[in-house]
C-alpha positions in Angstrom: 0.1 0.2 -0.3 1.0 3.4 -0.5 0.8 4.5 2.9 3.6 2.1 4.1 5.9 2.9 1.3 9.0 4.6 2.3 10.2 7.7 0.4 13.4 6.2 -0.5 11.3 3.2 -2.5 9.5 5.4 -3.7 12.3 7.7 -5.7 13.6 4.2 -6.6 10.3 3.2 -8.3 9.6 6.5 -10.2 13.5 6.6 -11.2 13.3 2.8 -12.3 10.1 3.9 -14.7 11.9 7.2 -16.3 14.8 4.9 -16.8 12.7 2.5 -19.0 10.8 5.3 -20.4 14.1 6.5 -22.2 15.7 3.6 -22.6 13.3 3.0 -24.9 13.5 6.5 -26.8 17.5 5.6 -26.7 17.0 2.5 -28.3 14.3 3.0 -30.3 12.2 0.5 -28.6 8.3 1.4 -29.7 7.0 -1.8 -28.3 8.2 -1.2 -24.9 7.6 2.7 -25.2 4.2 1.8 -25.8 3.7 -0.4 -22.8 4.8 1.9 -20.9 2.2 4.9 -21.8 -0.6 3.1 -21.2 -2.9 4.6 -18.6 -6.3 3.8 -18.8 -6.2 0.4 -18.5 -4.0 0.5 -15.6 -5.6 -0.6 -12.0 -5.9 1.9 -9.3 -3.0 0.7 -7.2 0.1 -0.2 -9.1 3.9 0.3 -8.4 4.0 3.4 -9.5 1.2 4.9 -8.5 2.0 4.0 -4.8 5.4 5.3 -5.4 3.5 9.1 -7.3 1.4 8.8 -3.9 4.1 8.9 -1.9 6.7 11.1 -3.2 5.0 14.2 -4.2 7.8 16.3 -5.6 8.0 13.6 -8.5 8.2 16.5 -11.1 11.5 18.0 -10.0 12.6 14.4 -10.1 11.7 13.9 -13.6 12.6 17.1 -14.8 15.9 17.1 -13.0 17.2 13.8 -14.2 16.1 13.7 -17.7 15.4 17.7 -18.6 15.5 17.2 -22.4 12.5 15.3 -21.7 11.0 17.3 -19.0 8.0 18.7 -21.1 7.0 14.9 -21.9 7.8 13.4 -18.8 6.3 15.8 -16.1 2.5 15.9 -17.6 3.0 12.0 -18.0 3.5 10.9 -14.4 1.0 13.9 -13.4 -1.4 11.9 -15.8 -0.8 8.8 -14.3 -1.2 10.0 -10.6 -4.4 11.8 -11.5 -5.9 8.5 -13.0 -4.7 6.5 -10.3 -7.0 9.0 -7.7 -9.9 8.7 -10.4 -9.4 12.3 -11.0 -9.6 11.8 -14.9 -10.2 15.6 -15.9 -6.9 16.3 -14.4 -5.3 13.3 -16.1 -6.5 14.3 -19.4 -5.3 17.7 -19.0 -2.0 16.1 -18.0 -2.5 13.6 -20.6 -2.9 15.9 -23.5 0.1 18.1 -22.8 2.5 14.8 -22.6 0.9 13.9 -26.1 1.7 17.7 -27.6 5.5 17.1 -26.1 5.8 13.3 -27.6 4.3 14.0 -30.8 6.6 17.0 -31.2 9.3 14.7 -30.5 8.0 12.1 -32.9 8.1 14.4 -35.6 11.9 14.7 -35.6 12.4 11.1 -35.5 13.2 10.1 -39.2 11.9 6.5 -39.2 8.2 5.2 -37.8 9.7 3.1 -35.4 7.6 4.8 -32.4 4.4 4.2 -34.6 3.0 1.6 -32.1 4.1 3.9 -29.0 1.8 6.9 -31.3 -0.8 4.5 -31.4 -0.8 3.9 -27.6 -1.5 7.8 -27.3 -3.8 7.9 -29.3 -6.1 5.4 -28.2 -5.1 6.4 -24.8 -5.9 10.2 -24.5 -9.2 8.9 -26.6 -10.1 7.1 -23.2 -9.0 9.4 -20.6 -11.3 12.1 -22.3 -14.0 9.5 -22.0 -13.7 9.2 -18.9 -12.7 13.0 -17.8 -16.0 13.9 -19.9 -18.2 11.2 -17.8 -16.7 13.1 -14.5 -17.5 16.8 -15.7 -21.0 15.9 -16.7 -21.6 14.2 -13.5 -20.0 17.3 -11.8 -22.5 19.7 -14.0 -19.8 20.9 -16.1 -18.6 21.5 -19.4 -17.9 17.6 -21.0 -15.5 19.3 -23.5 -12.6 16.4 -23.4 -13.3 14.4 -25.9 -13.8 17.3 -28.0 -10.3 19.0 -27.6 -8.9 14.6 -27.8 -10.4 15.1 -31.5 -8.3 18.7 -31.9 -5.2 16.7 -31.1 -5.5 13.6 -33.3 -6.2 15.6 -35.7 -2.6 17.0 -35.8 -1.3 13.8 -35.4 -3.4 12.5 -38.5 -1.7 15.4 -40.3 1.7 14.3 -39.1 1.0 10.7 -40.3 -1.2 11.9 -43.9 2.1 12.3 -45.7 4.2 11.1 -47.6 7.2 8.7 -45.6 6.9 5.7 -43.6 4.7 6.9 -41.1 2.2 7.1 -43.2 1.2 3.5 -42.6 -0.2 4.7 -38.9 -2.6 7.2 -40.7 -5.4 4.6 -40.7 -5.8 3.3 -37.2 -5.6 7.3 -35.7 -8.5 8.1 -38.5 -10.3 5.3 -36.7 -9.9 7.0 -33.4 -11.2 10.2 -35.1 -14.1 8.5 -36.4 -15.0 6.8 -32.6 -14.9 10.4 -31.1 -16.9 11.7 -34.2 -19.7 9.1 -34.0 -19.8 9.0 -29.8 -20.4 13.2 -30.1 -23.0 12.9 -32.9 -20.6 14.9 -35.5 -20.1 12.4 -37.9 -20.2 15.6 -40.8 -16.3 16.0 -39.8 -15.7 12.5 -40.8 -15.4 13.5 -44.6 -12.3 15.6 -44.6 -10.6 12.4 -43.4 -12.0 10.5 -45.7 -11.0 12.5 -48.5 -7.8 12.5 -47.1 -7.4 8.4 -47.2 -9.0 7.9 -50.2 -8.1 10.7 -53.0 -4.6 10.7 -51.8 -1.9 9.3 -53.7 0.7 8.6 -51.2 -1.9 6.2 -49.7 -2.4 2.9 -50.9 -5.0 1.6 -48.9 -4.3 -2.4 -49.4 -0.9 -1.3 -47.8 -2.8 -0.6 -44.2 -3.1 -3.4 -41.7 -6.0 -5.5 -42.0 -7.4 -4.7 -38.1 -7.3 -0.9 -39.3 -8.7 -1.6 -42.5 -11.3 -3.7 -41.0 -12.3 -0.5 -38.5 -12.2 1.8 -40.9 -14.5 0.0 -43.4 -16.9 -0.2 -40.4 -17.4 2.7 -39.8 -17.6 4.1 -43.3 -19.9 1.6 -43.8 -22.4 3.1 -40.9 -21.8 6.6 -42.7 -23.0 5.4 -46.1 -25.7 4.0 -43.9 -26.8 7.4 -42.5 -26.4 8.8 -45.9 -28.9 6.1 -46.9 -26.2 5.2 -49.5 -26.5 1.6 -49.5 -25.1 0.1 -52.0 -21.8 1.5 -51.0 -22.2 1.0 -47.1 -23.0 -2.8 -48.7 -19.9 -2.5 -50.0 -17.6 -1.3 -46.9 -19.5 -3.5 -44.3 -19.3 -6.5 -46.2 -14.9 -6.0 -46.6 -15.5 -5.5 -42.6 -17.3 -8.5 -42.1 -15.1 -10.7 -45.0 -11.9 -9.4 -43.4 -13.0 -9.5 -39.8 -11.0 -11.9 -37.6 -13.6 -14.9 -37.4 -12.7 -15.4 -33.8 -13.8 -11.8 -32.8 -17.4 -12.9 -32.7 -18.3 -9.2 -30.8 -16.7 -7.5 -33.7 -18.6 -9.6 -36.1 -22.0 -8.7 -34.3 -21.3 -5.0 -34.6 -20.4 -5.3 -37.9 -23.9 -7.4 -39.3 -25.8 -4.8 -36.5 -25.8 -2.3 -39.5 -25.0 -5.4 -42.3 -28.2 -6.7 -42.1 -30.9 -3.8 -42.2 -28.5 -2.6 -45.4 -29.2 -6.1 -46.7 -32.7 -5.8 -46.0 -32.9 -3.0 -47.9 -31.9 -4.2 -51.1 -33.7 -7.1 -51.1 -31.0 -9.9 -49.4 -32.6 -11.7 -46.1 -30.7 -13.6 -43.6 -31.4 -16.7 -42.1 -32.6 -17.4 -39.2 -29.7 -19.0 -37.6 -27.5 -16.3 -38.9 -29.6 -13.7 -35.8 -29.5 -16.1 -33.5 -25.8 -17.2 -33.5 -25.2 -13.4 -33.3 -27.7 -12.6 -30.7 -29.5 -10.2 -33.0 -32.9 -11.7 -33.3 -34.1 -8.0 -33.0 -34.4 -8.8 -36.7 -35.9 -11.7 -37.0 -39.7 -10.2 -36.9 -38.6 -8.0 -39.8 -37.4 -10.7 -41.9 -40.9 -12.9 -41.1 -43.0 -9.7 -42.0 -40.7 -8.9 -45.1 -41.5 -13.0 -46.1 -45.1 -12.8 -45.5 -46.2 -9.5 -46.7 -47.1 -8.8 -43.0 -47.5 -4.5 -42.6 -48.6 -5.2 -38.8 -45.9 -7.5 -37.9 -43.6 -5.1 -39.3 -45.4 -2.5 -37.5 -44.8 -4.5 -34.2 -41.3 -5.1 -35.0 -40.2 -1.8 -35.1 -42.3 -0.7 -32.3 -40.8 -3.3 -30.0 -37.2 -2.5 -31.1 -38.0 1.0 -31.5 -35.3 1.9 -28.8 -32.7 -0.4 -30.0 -33.2 0.3 -33.8 -32.8 4.5 -33.2 -29.7 4.3 -30.8 -28.2 2.0 -33.9 -29.5 4.6 -36.2 -31.4 1.9 -38.6 -34.8 2.4 -37.9 -35.5 4.7 -40.3 -33.7 2.4 -43.0 -36.2 -0.2 -41.5 -39.2 1.8 -41.8 -38.8 2.2 -45.2 -39.1 -1.6 -45.9 -42.4 -0.9 -45.9 -42.6 -0.2 -49.5 -41.0 -4.0 -49.9 -43.6 -5.5 -47.5 -46.6 -3.8 -49.7 -44.9 -5.2 -52.3 -45.0 -9.5 -51.0 -48.8 -8.3 -49.7 -49.9 -7.6 -53.6 -47.7 -10.8 -55.0 -49.3 -13.3 -52.7 -52.8 -12.0 -53.5 -52.1 -12.0 -57.3 -50.9 -16.1 -56.2 -54.2 -16.6 -54.6 -56.2 -14.7 -57.6 -54.1 -16.7 -60.2 -55.8 -19.8 -58.4 -58.7 -19.0 -58.1 -59.3 -17.2 -61.7 -56.2 -17.6 -63.9 -57.6 -15.4 -66.7 -58.1 -12.2 -64.4 -54.9 -12.8 -62.5 -53.0 -10.1 -63.5 -56.3 -7.7 -62.6 -56.3 -7.2 -58.8 -59.2 -4.6 -57.5 -57.7 -1.9 -54.8 -60.7 -2.8 -52.4 -59.1 -6.6 -52.0 -55.9 -5.1 -51.0 -58.1 -2.8 -48.7 -59.5 -5.8 -47.3 -56.1 -7.8 -47.4 -54.9 -5.1 -45.0 -57.8 -4.7 -42.7 -57.4 -8.1 -41.8 -53.9 -7.4 -40.9 -55.7 -4.9 -38.6 -54.6 -2.1 -40.7 -57.2 0.7 -41.9 -57.0 2.3 -45.1 -59.1 3.7 -48.0 -59.3 3.1 -51.4 -57.2 6.3 -52.3 -54.9 6.0 -50.1 -54.4 2.2 -51.1 -54.2 3.9 -54.7 -51.1 5.8 -53.9 -49.5 3.4 -52.3 -49.7 1.0 -55.4 -48.5 4.3 -58.0 -45.4 4.8 -55.1 -44.3 0.8 -55.8 -45.2 1.4 -59.9 -42.9 4.4 -59.4 -40.2 2.4 -57.4 -40.0 -0.3 -59.8 -41.4 -2.9 -57.3 -44.6 -3.6 -59.6 -45.0 -3.8 -63.2 -48.7 -2.5 -64.1 -50.8 0.3 -64.6 -54.0 1.7 -62.8 -57.7 1.9 -64.4 -58.3 4.7 -62.7 -62.0 4.6 -62.7 -62.7 1.0 -62.1 -60.0 1.1 -59.4 -58.5 -1.8 -60.6 -54.3 -2.5 -60.4 -53.3 -4.3 -63.8 -50.1 -6.1 -63.3 -47.6 -7.0 -66.1 -48.3 -10.4 -67.3 -44.3 -10.3 -67.7 -42.1 -10.1 -64.5 -45.3 -8.1 -62.6 -42.8 -8.2 -59.2 -39.0 -7.3 -60.2 -36.6 -8.3 -57.6 -34.5 -5.9 -56.1 -31.2 -7.7 -57.5 -29.0 -6.0 -54.9 -30.2 -1.8 -55.7 -32.1 -0.5 -53.1 -35.5 0.9 -53.0 
């Protein structure tokens, strides 16, 4: 315990930590340096944190022993100490100072030997900022640290997004930025980062590490879902799914959570076994509704899981599946009518559709149904035309219900 630690032992522990940091820098040992910069995952009590609590004059010790790295080491120790006593806002302020000093050193190093350490700094500043914002919000103060972390990471991204060997680390930092922007609800800020990655000639996407590419495709795919660019979203999220570590079921589930509604919007239905395996059964009734043409079931499913779908940002995507459900309902009516009156199978009275909807406990008059049928024709979900006076939908005798074939409605 820190209360029983002698000043001499505390001095020794702090000195040992500082020596390991400076030795890692001297010998260009990126892995060792990265492990020493991990603050947020450390338990409240460690040999170093106990020593910092027992030896309050640690800033002078660091400044005297390593004056050339004082701007980096002193705030780093302060961040470790503040984090260990759960003063997260103070920890963030100190870690941001240390991070800026480290970034300045990183810029001066010609080779990317410290890339792993730079990535650790990028991760840590986001995680500490999240803790700091929760603390500030709890205390009734403005939670602005995550936004500040985003500003710092943009500086890191600018350092990496240039010609040279350091550019290989840019995608990881862009993913940390995406996580911040999505958390803050400022996803529009992702665009400038995406343009830098996808249009700059000094980037070859396939050169980046696989895990970074998967994360990048996941977030940019989600962004395309919000923009209703479902074909592009399908490509990106499918890439993320196919290249994700198959052992990481939690990450596969995260991807499928957005890929499934995208697939539904382009007419591809998942099997129930997939939904069961990845615990995504909130989509089960949606899929069943699409198969049956059951508008009531679709609305019940959206109502039941409304909070979940809204939080994920896919509610509006799923709500627009109603048109596909209407198409399926008309198709079922057409099949039944073909069995009863083959000669008139292609003529569907709108009153029949009204009665089918009423059976599903959905009240609509003929005029409302006519508007929906017109929309289905316009969207190429049904081929045909109206006999307006007789209130009859006349279906094409060839392929009256075109398949989506991977195209969004």
